[in-house]
C-alpha positions in Angstrom: 13.2 -13.1 -15.5 10.6 -15.1 -17.3 8.6 -13.9 -20.3 5.4 -15.7 -19.1 2.5 -13.4 -18.3 1.1 -13.3 -14.7 -1.9 -15.5 -15.5 0.4 -18.3 -16.7 2.7 -17.9 -13.7 -0.2 -17.8 -11.3 -1.7 -20.9 -12.8 1.6 -22.7 -12.3 2.0 -21.4 -8.8 -1.6 -22.5 -8.0 -0.4 -26.0 -8.9 2.4 -25.8 -6.4 5.0 -24.2 -8.7 7.3 -22.4 -6.2 9.5 -21.1 -9.0 6.5 -19.5 -10.8 5.4 -17.9 -7.6 9.0 -16.7 -7.1 8.9 -15.1 -10.6 5.7 -13.3 -9.6 7.4 -12.1 -6.4 10.5 -10.8 -8.4 8.2 -9.1 -10.8 5.9 -7.3 -8.3 7.7 -7.1 -4.9 9.1 -3.6 -5.5 5.8 -2.1 -6.5 4.0 -3.8 -3.5 6.8 -2.7 -1.1 6.6 0.9 -2.3 2.8 0.8 -2.0 3.1 -0.4 1.6 5.7 2.3 2.4 3.4 5.0 1.0 0.6 3.8 3.2 2.7 3.6 6.3 5.6 6.0 5.9 7.9 3.3 7.5 10.4 1.2 5.7 10.3 -1.5 8.4 6.5 -1.7 8.4 6.6 -1.8 4.6 8.9 -4.8 4.7 6.6 -6.6 7.1 3.6 -5.8 5.0 5.3 -7.0 1.9 6.1 -10.3 3.5 2.5 -10.7 4.8 1.1 -9.8 1.4 3.1 -12.5 -0.4 2.5 -15.0 2.4 -1.2 -14.5 2.0 -0.9 -14.7 -1.8 1.0 -18.0 -1.5 -1.7 -19.4 0.8 -4.6 -18.2 -1.5 -2.9 -19.1 -4.8 -5.2 -22.1 -5.4 -8.3 -20.2 -4.5 -7.8 -16.9 -6.4 -8.3 -16.6 -10.1 -6.8 -13.5 -11.7 -9.4 -11.3 -13.4 -6.7 -9.4 -15.3 -3.5 -10.2 -17.1 -1.5 -8.7 -14.2 -1.4 -9.9 -10.6 -0.4 -6.5 -9.4 -3.8 -5.0 -8.9 -4.8 -8.0 -6.8 -1.5 -7.9 -4.9 -2.0 -4.1 -4.2 -5.5 -4.7 -2.9 -4.2 -7.5 -0.6 -1.4 -5.2 0.6 -3.9 -2.4 1.3 -6.0 -4.8 3.4 -2.9 -6.1 5.2 -2.0 -2.5 6.2 -5.6 -1.7 7.2 -5.8 -4.9 9.3 -2.5 -4.1 11.0 -3.5 -0.5 11.7 -6.8 -1.7 13.2 -4.9 -4.3 15.3 -2.5 -1.6 16.5 -5.4 0.7 17.4 -7.0 -2.1 19.5 -3.7 -3.0 21.2 -3.0 0.7 22.1 -6.6 1.1 23.4 -6.1 -2.0 25.6 -2.8 -0.8 26.8 -4.2 2.5 27.8 -7.1 0.7 29.6 -4.7 -1.2 31.8 -2.2 1.7 32.1 0.8 -0.2 30.7 1.4 1.9 27.6 5.0 1.3 26.6 6.7 2.7 23.6 9.3 0.4 22.0 11.6 2.3 19.6 12.2 0.7 16.3 15.9 1.1 15.8 15.8 0.2 12.2 14.0 3.5 11.5 17.0 5.3 13.0 19.1 4.7 9.9 20.2 8.1 8.8 19.4 8.0 5.1 15.8 6.8 5.8 14.9 9.5 8.3 14.5 12.3 5.8 12.4 10.1 3.5 10.2 9.1 6.3 9.8 12.7 7.5 8.7 13.9 4.1 6.5 10.9 3.6 4.9 11.5 7.0 4.1 15.1 6.1 2.6 14.0 2.9 0.6 11.2 4.6 -0.7 13.7 7.2 -2.1 15.7 4.3 -3.4 12.6 2.6 -5.0 11.4 5.9 -7.2 14.5 5.8 -8.7 13.2 2.5 -11.8 11.1 2.5 -10.9 7.3 2.5 -12.2 6.8 -1.0 -10.0 9.5 -2.4 -7.0 8.3 -0.5 -7.3 4.8 -1.8 -7.8 5.9 -5.4 -4.8 8.3 -5.1 -2.6 5.5 -3.6 -3.4 3.1 -6.4 -3.3 5.4 -9.4 -0.7 8.0 -8.5 1.7 6.2 -6.1 1.5 2.7 -7.4 0.9 3.7 -11.0 -2.0 1.3 -11.4 -4.2 2.1 -14.4 -7.6 3.7 -13.8 -9.3 0.5 -15.2 -7.3 -1.7 -12.8 -7.9 0.6 -9.8 -11.6 0.6 -10.7 -11.5 -3.2 -10.6 -9.7 -3.2 -7.2 -12.0 -0.7 -5.6 -15.2 -2.1 -7.2 -16.3 1.2 -8.8 -16.4 2.7 -12.3 -13.3 4.1 -14.0 -14.9 7.5 -14.1 -15.4 7.4 -10.4 -11.7 6.6 -9.9 -10.7 9.5 -12.2 -13.0 11.9 -10.2 -11.6 10.7 -6.9 -8.0 11.1 -8.0 -8.7 14.6 -9.4 -10.4 15.7 -6.2 -7.5 14.3 -4.1 -4.9 16.0 -6.2 -6.7 19.3 -6.0 -7.0 19.2 -2.2 -3.4 18.2 -1.8 -2.3 21.1 -4.1 -4.3 23.5 -1.9 -2.8 22.1 1.2 0.7 22.4 -0.2 0.1 26.0 -1.2 -1.2 26.8 2.3 1.8 25.1 4.0 4.2 26.9 1.7 2.6 30.3 2.5 2.9 29.6 6.2 6.6 28.6 5.9 7.4 31.9 4.0 6.0 34.0 6.9 
């Protein structure tokens, strides 16, 4: 792996340097993939969103100038938007299918792999609880807690102050803790 920082690699990639872009991919793909999985609770969708994120990054490499030393905050913002766009598209497709009465469910056999099912079930339960949070708290939580982005970088990604990010993360954690305690109490009964 290269010792160049992300700005240097991005600059070389912007000039057409495929190897520099590959080094950025190697450096950040796992974090972006995990972020996508946490947003979707699906390994297969996370793989698709990872590819879409880096494809968009490749296409935009000449237009985007990194504001920070790391490309990760920008890549996570792109990944978040890729997931949102896909979820909106899926919602529209399902609405259209219902309208014409041709709703067909196509099973994703990749998700049937045994070792992934339990991870997905647990992630789904967590995401259900997270889905109850306001959107601004969900986004701050996903960036700072799940993707381990600093509060300063998350503030830059979300376009708010660092203090606002901290407050949103704190509120989200508190609400999730209350939800967990409630679920645990119901399971004991």
